[in-house]
C-alpha angles and dihedrals in degrees: 000000000000113000137165127213111239104181142017093264099070097264113152138187120218119223142176120216126204089201131234119302105256094218099053138057093185100060124142120242113219119194111204118204118194132223134234119326093340105089134196095291088078089073094056094100086067095058098079088051098048105084096050086058093048092248132134109205123207115190108204126197115209125222113296094029129104113302094005126098115272119234116263120234089253092053092050091049090059089064088060097039135089119318092259090053092048093050090048089053092051091046090052091054089053091049090052089058091047091050092050092050092049091048093049093048093049097043100040097039092220118185116270124224112294123186118204112237112259092012140082090222114122132198131186125017134104134276129194126219121190119187123209111309091010086082088072086076103032093053091057087049091060094035092058100036090115089066095057118103114274090245094052093044092050093045094050090044090062091055114029112098106166145353116222116200103198112199092324119211125245091236091056092056094039102243137123122220123237120253113293096034098077104110108147109099130183138129112248089201093058123094116280089251092053092045090053091050094048093044092047094052094049098041094046096046124110116245130191110284112276126220117207111238119239088237131010088213092067094052120075102156143011135206105261109274108209127186120273122241091219123073095035121231112274093243091053088063095051125090120243089254092051091052090050090051094051104039138061107202092179088076087076093059093081115317102070095047090052090052089049093051107144090227090065094061096089091049093050087052092049092050091050089052093052094043097048117011107031106026096158093118105135123083109215091192091253092097091254124105121229134197124264111234094353092184094064110109121206124219120192109201113192134179116223094213094050126119116290096247091057094046089051091051089059091046089055093047092051093047093049091046091055091049097046129098110267090216092055105038134075119248106263128190121194120214123190120206105204119216091010131128128205091281102055090135088065098035098045110013094165092054091047097048090050089056092047090053089059096045105037 
């Protein structure tokens, strides 16, 4: 099992690598980071399609998921501790991603970003995609990039092209949806296996198409938006073995509920702000702050038939982007996938990989 060490305590992250396209030296490496309960195996349908689109896919499993190091009791307690402890825990998760990226770049000798003379066309480099709750760890990565070593920050700056937020979760951006948009149902007192089943059915269901409001400040409530009977939820169409291959119910024993602690919400929101809307984190000794990795472009990919909480997260992101200072924020593009649920990478892998080719 391929793993990479991400700290000095023996913690590792498991990954799967599609390999470099044999016909190209200027391919783009795309690191895919999974969401809650459904780990990196869910992206495997994209692997056979990667090389024809000049992509090298790396499927990364976060801490607590198969092949990666579980959280210790002490680490989980930090998520429930004082604000400083909680922020330190989130920052550490971001540093783990940074360490993995540095290790992969150095060990795999992937091509760095190259811009063709007289053109804006780029080849090579590395992009990062975080799906759903995976953004709760990638946002702290960007939000705390100023605290990385100068070497790591410079190395990553020569490689990172774009950050793709794929149907980000409301918890990851630190917001709560208005009434009517709460769709994700499961019983936290049920067994981990039952929680995974309930969560999977609600998060992979199809909901009536959502229209982003012009302003989140004008919208206080919505008519309840229940799941449709047709199409069926993605997980309802999977075999028992396929569900076992894609999910890790044990995450609901302790870890996930610690990561969903209500007291973390304000810190998730703060990290999203620093990562996206006020990226002037570095002091250049002139008294003025400057952006970390200013060339990194952000793409928010959202599915219009996704669960209400996720749709609202995108509505908030778009509203805050419009209200933010252009000199402080990252450039963000919003991309709607019509007729798609939260699992479009499983439902329509060809459609999804074609989009990734354009954005990575």
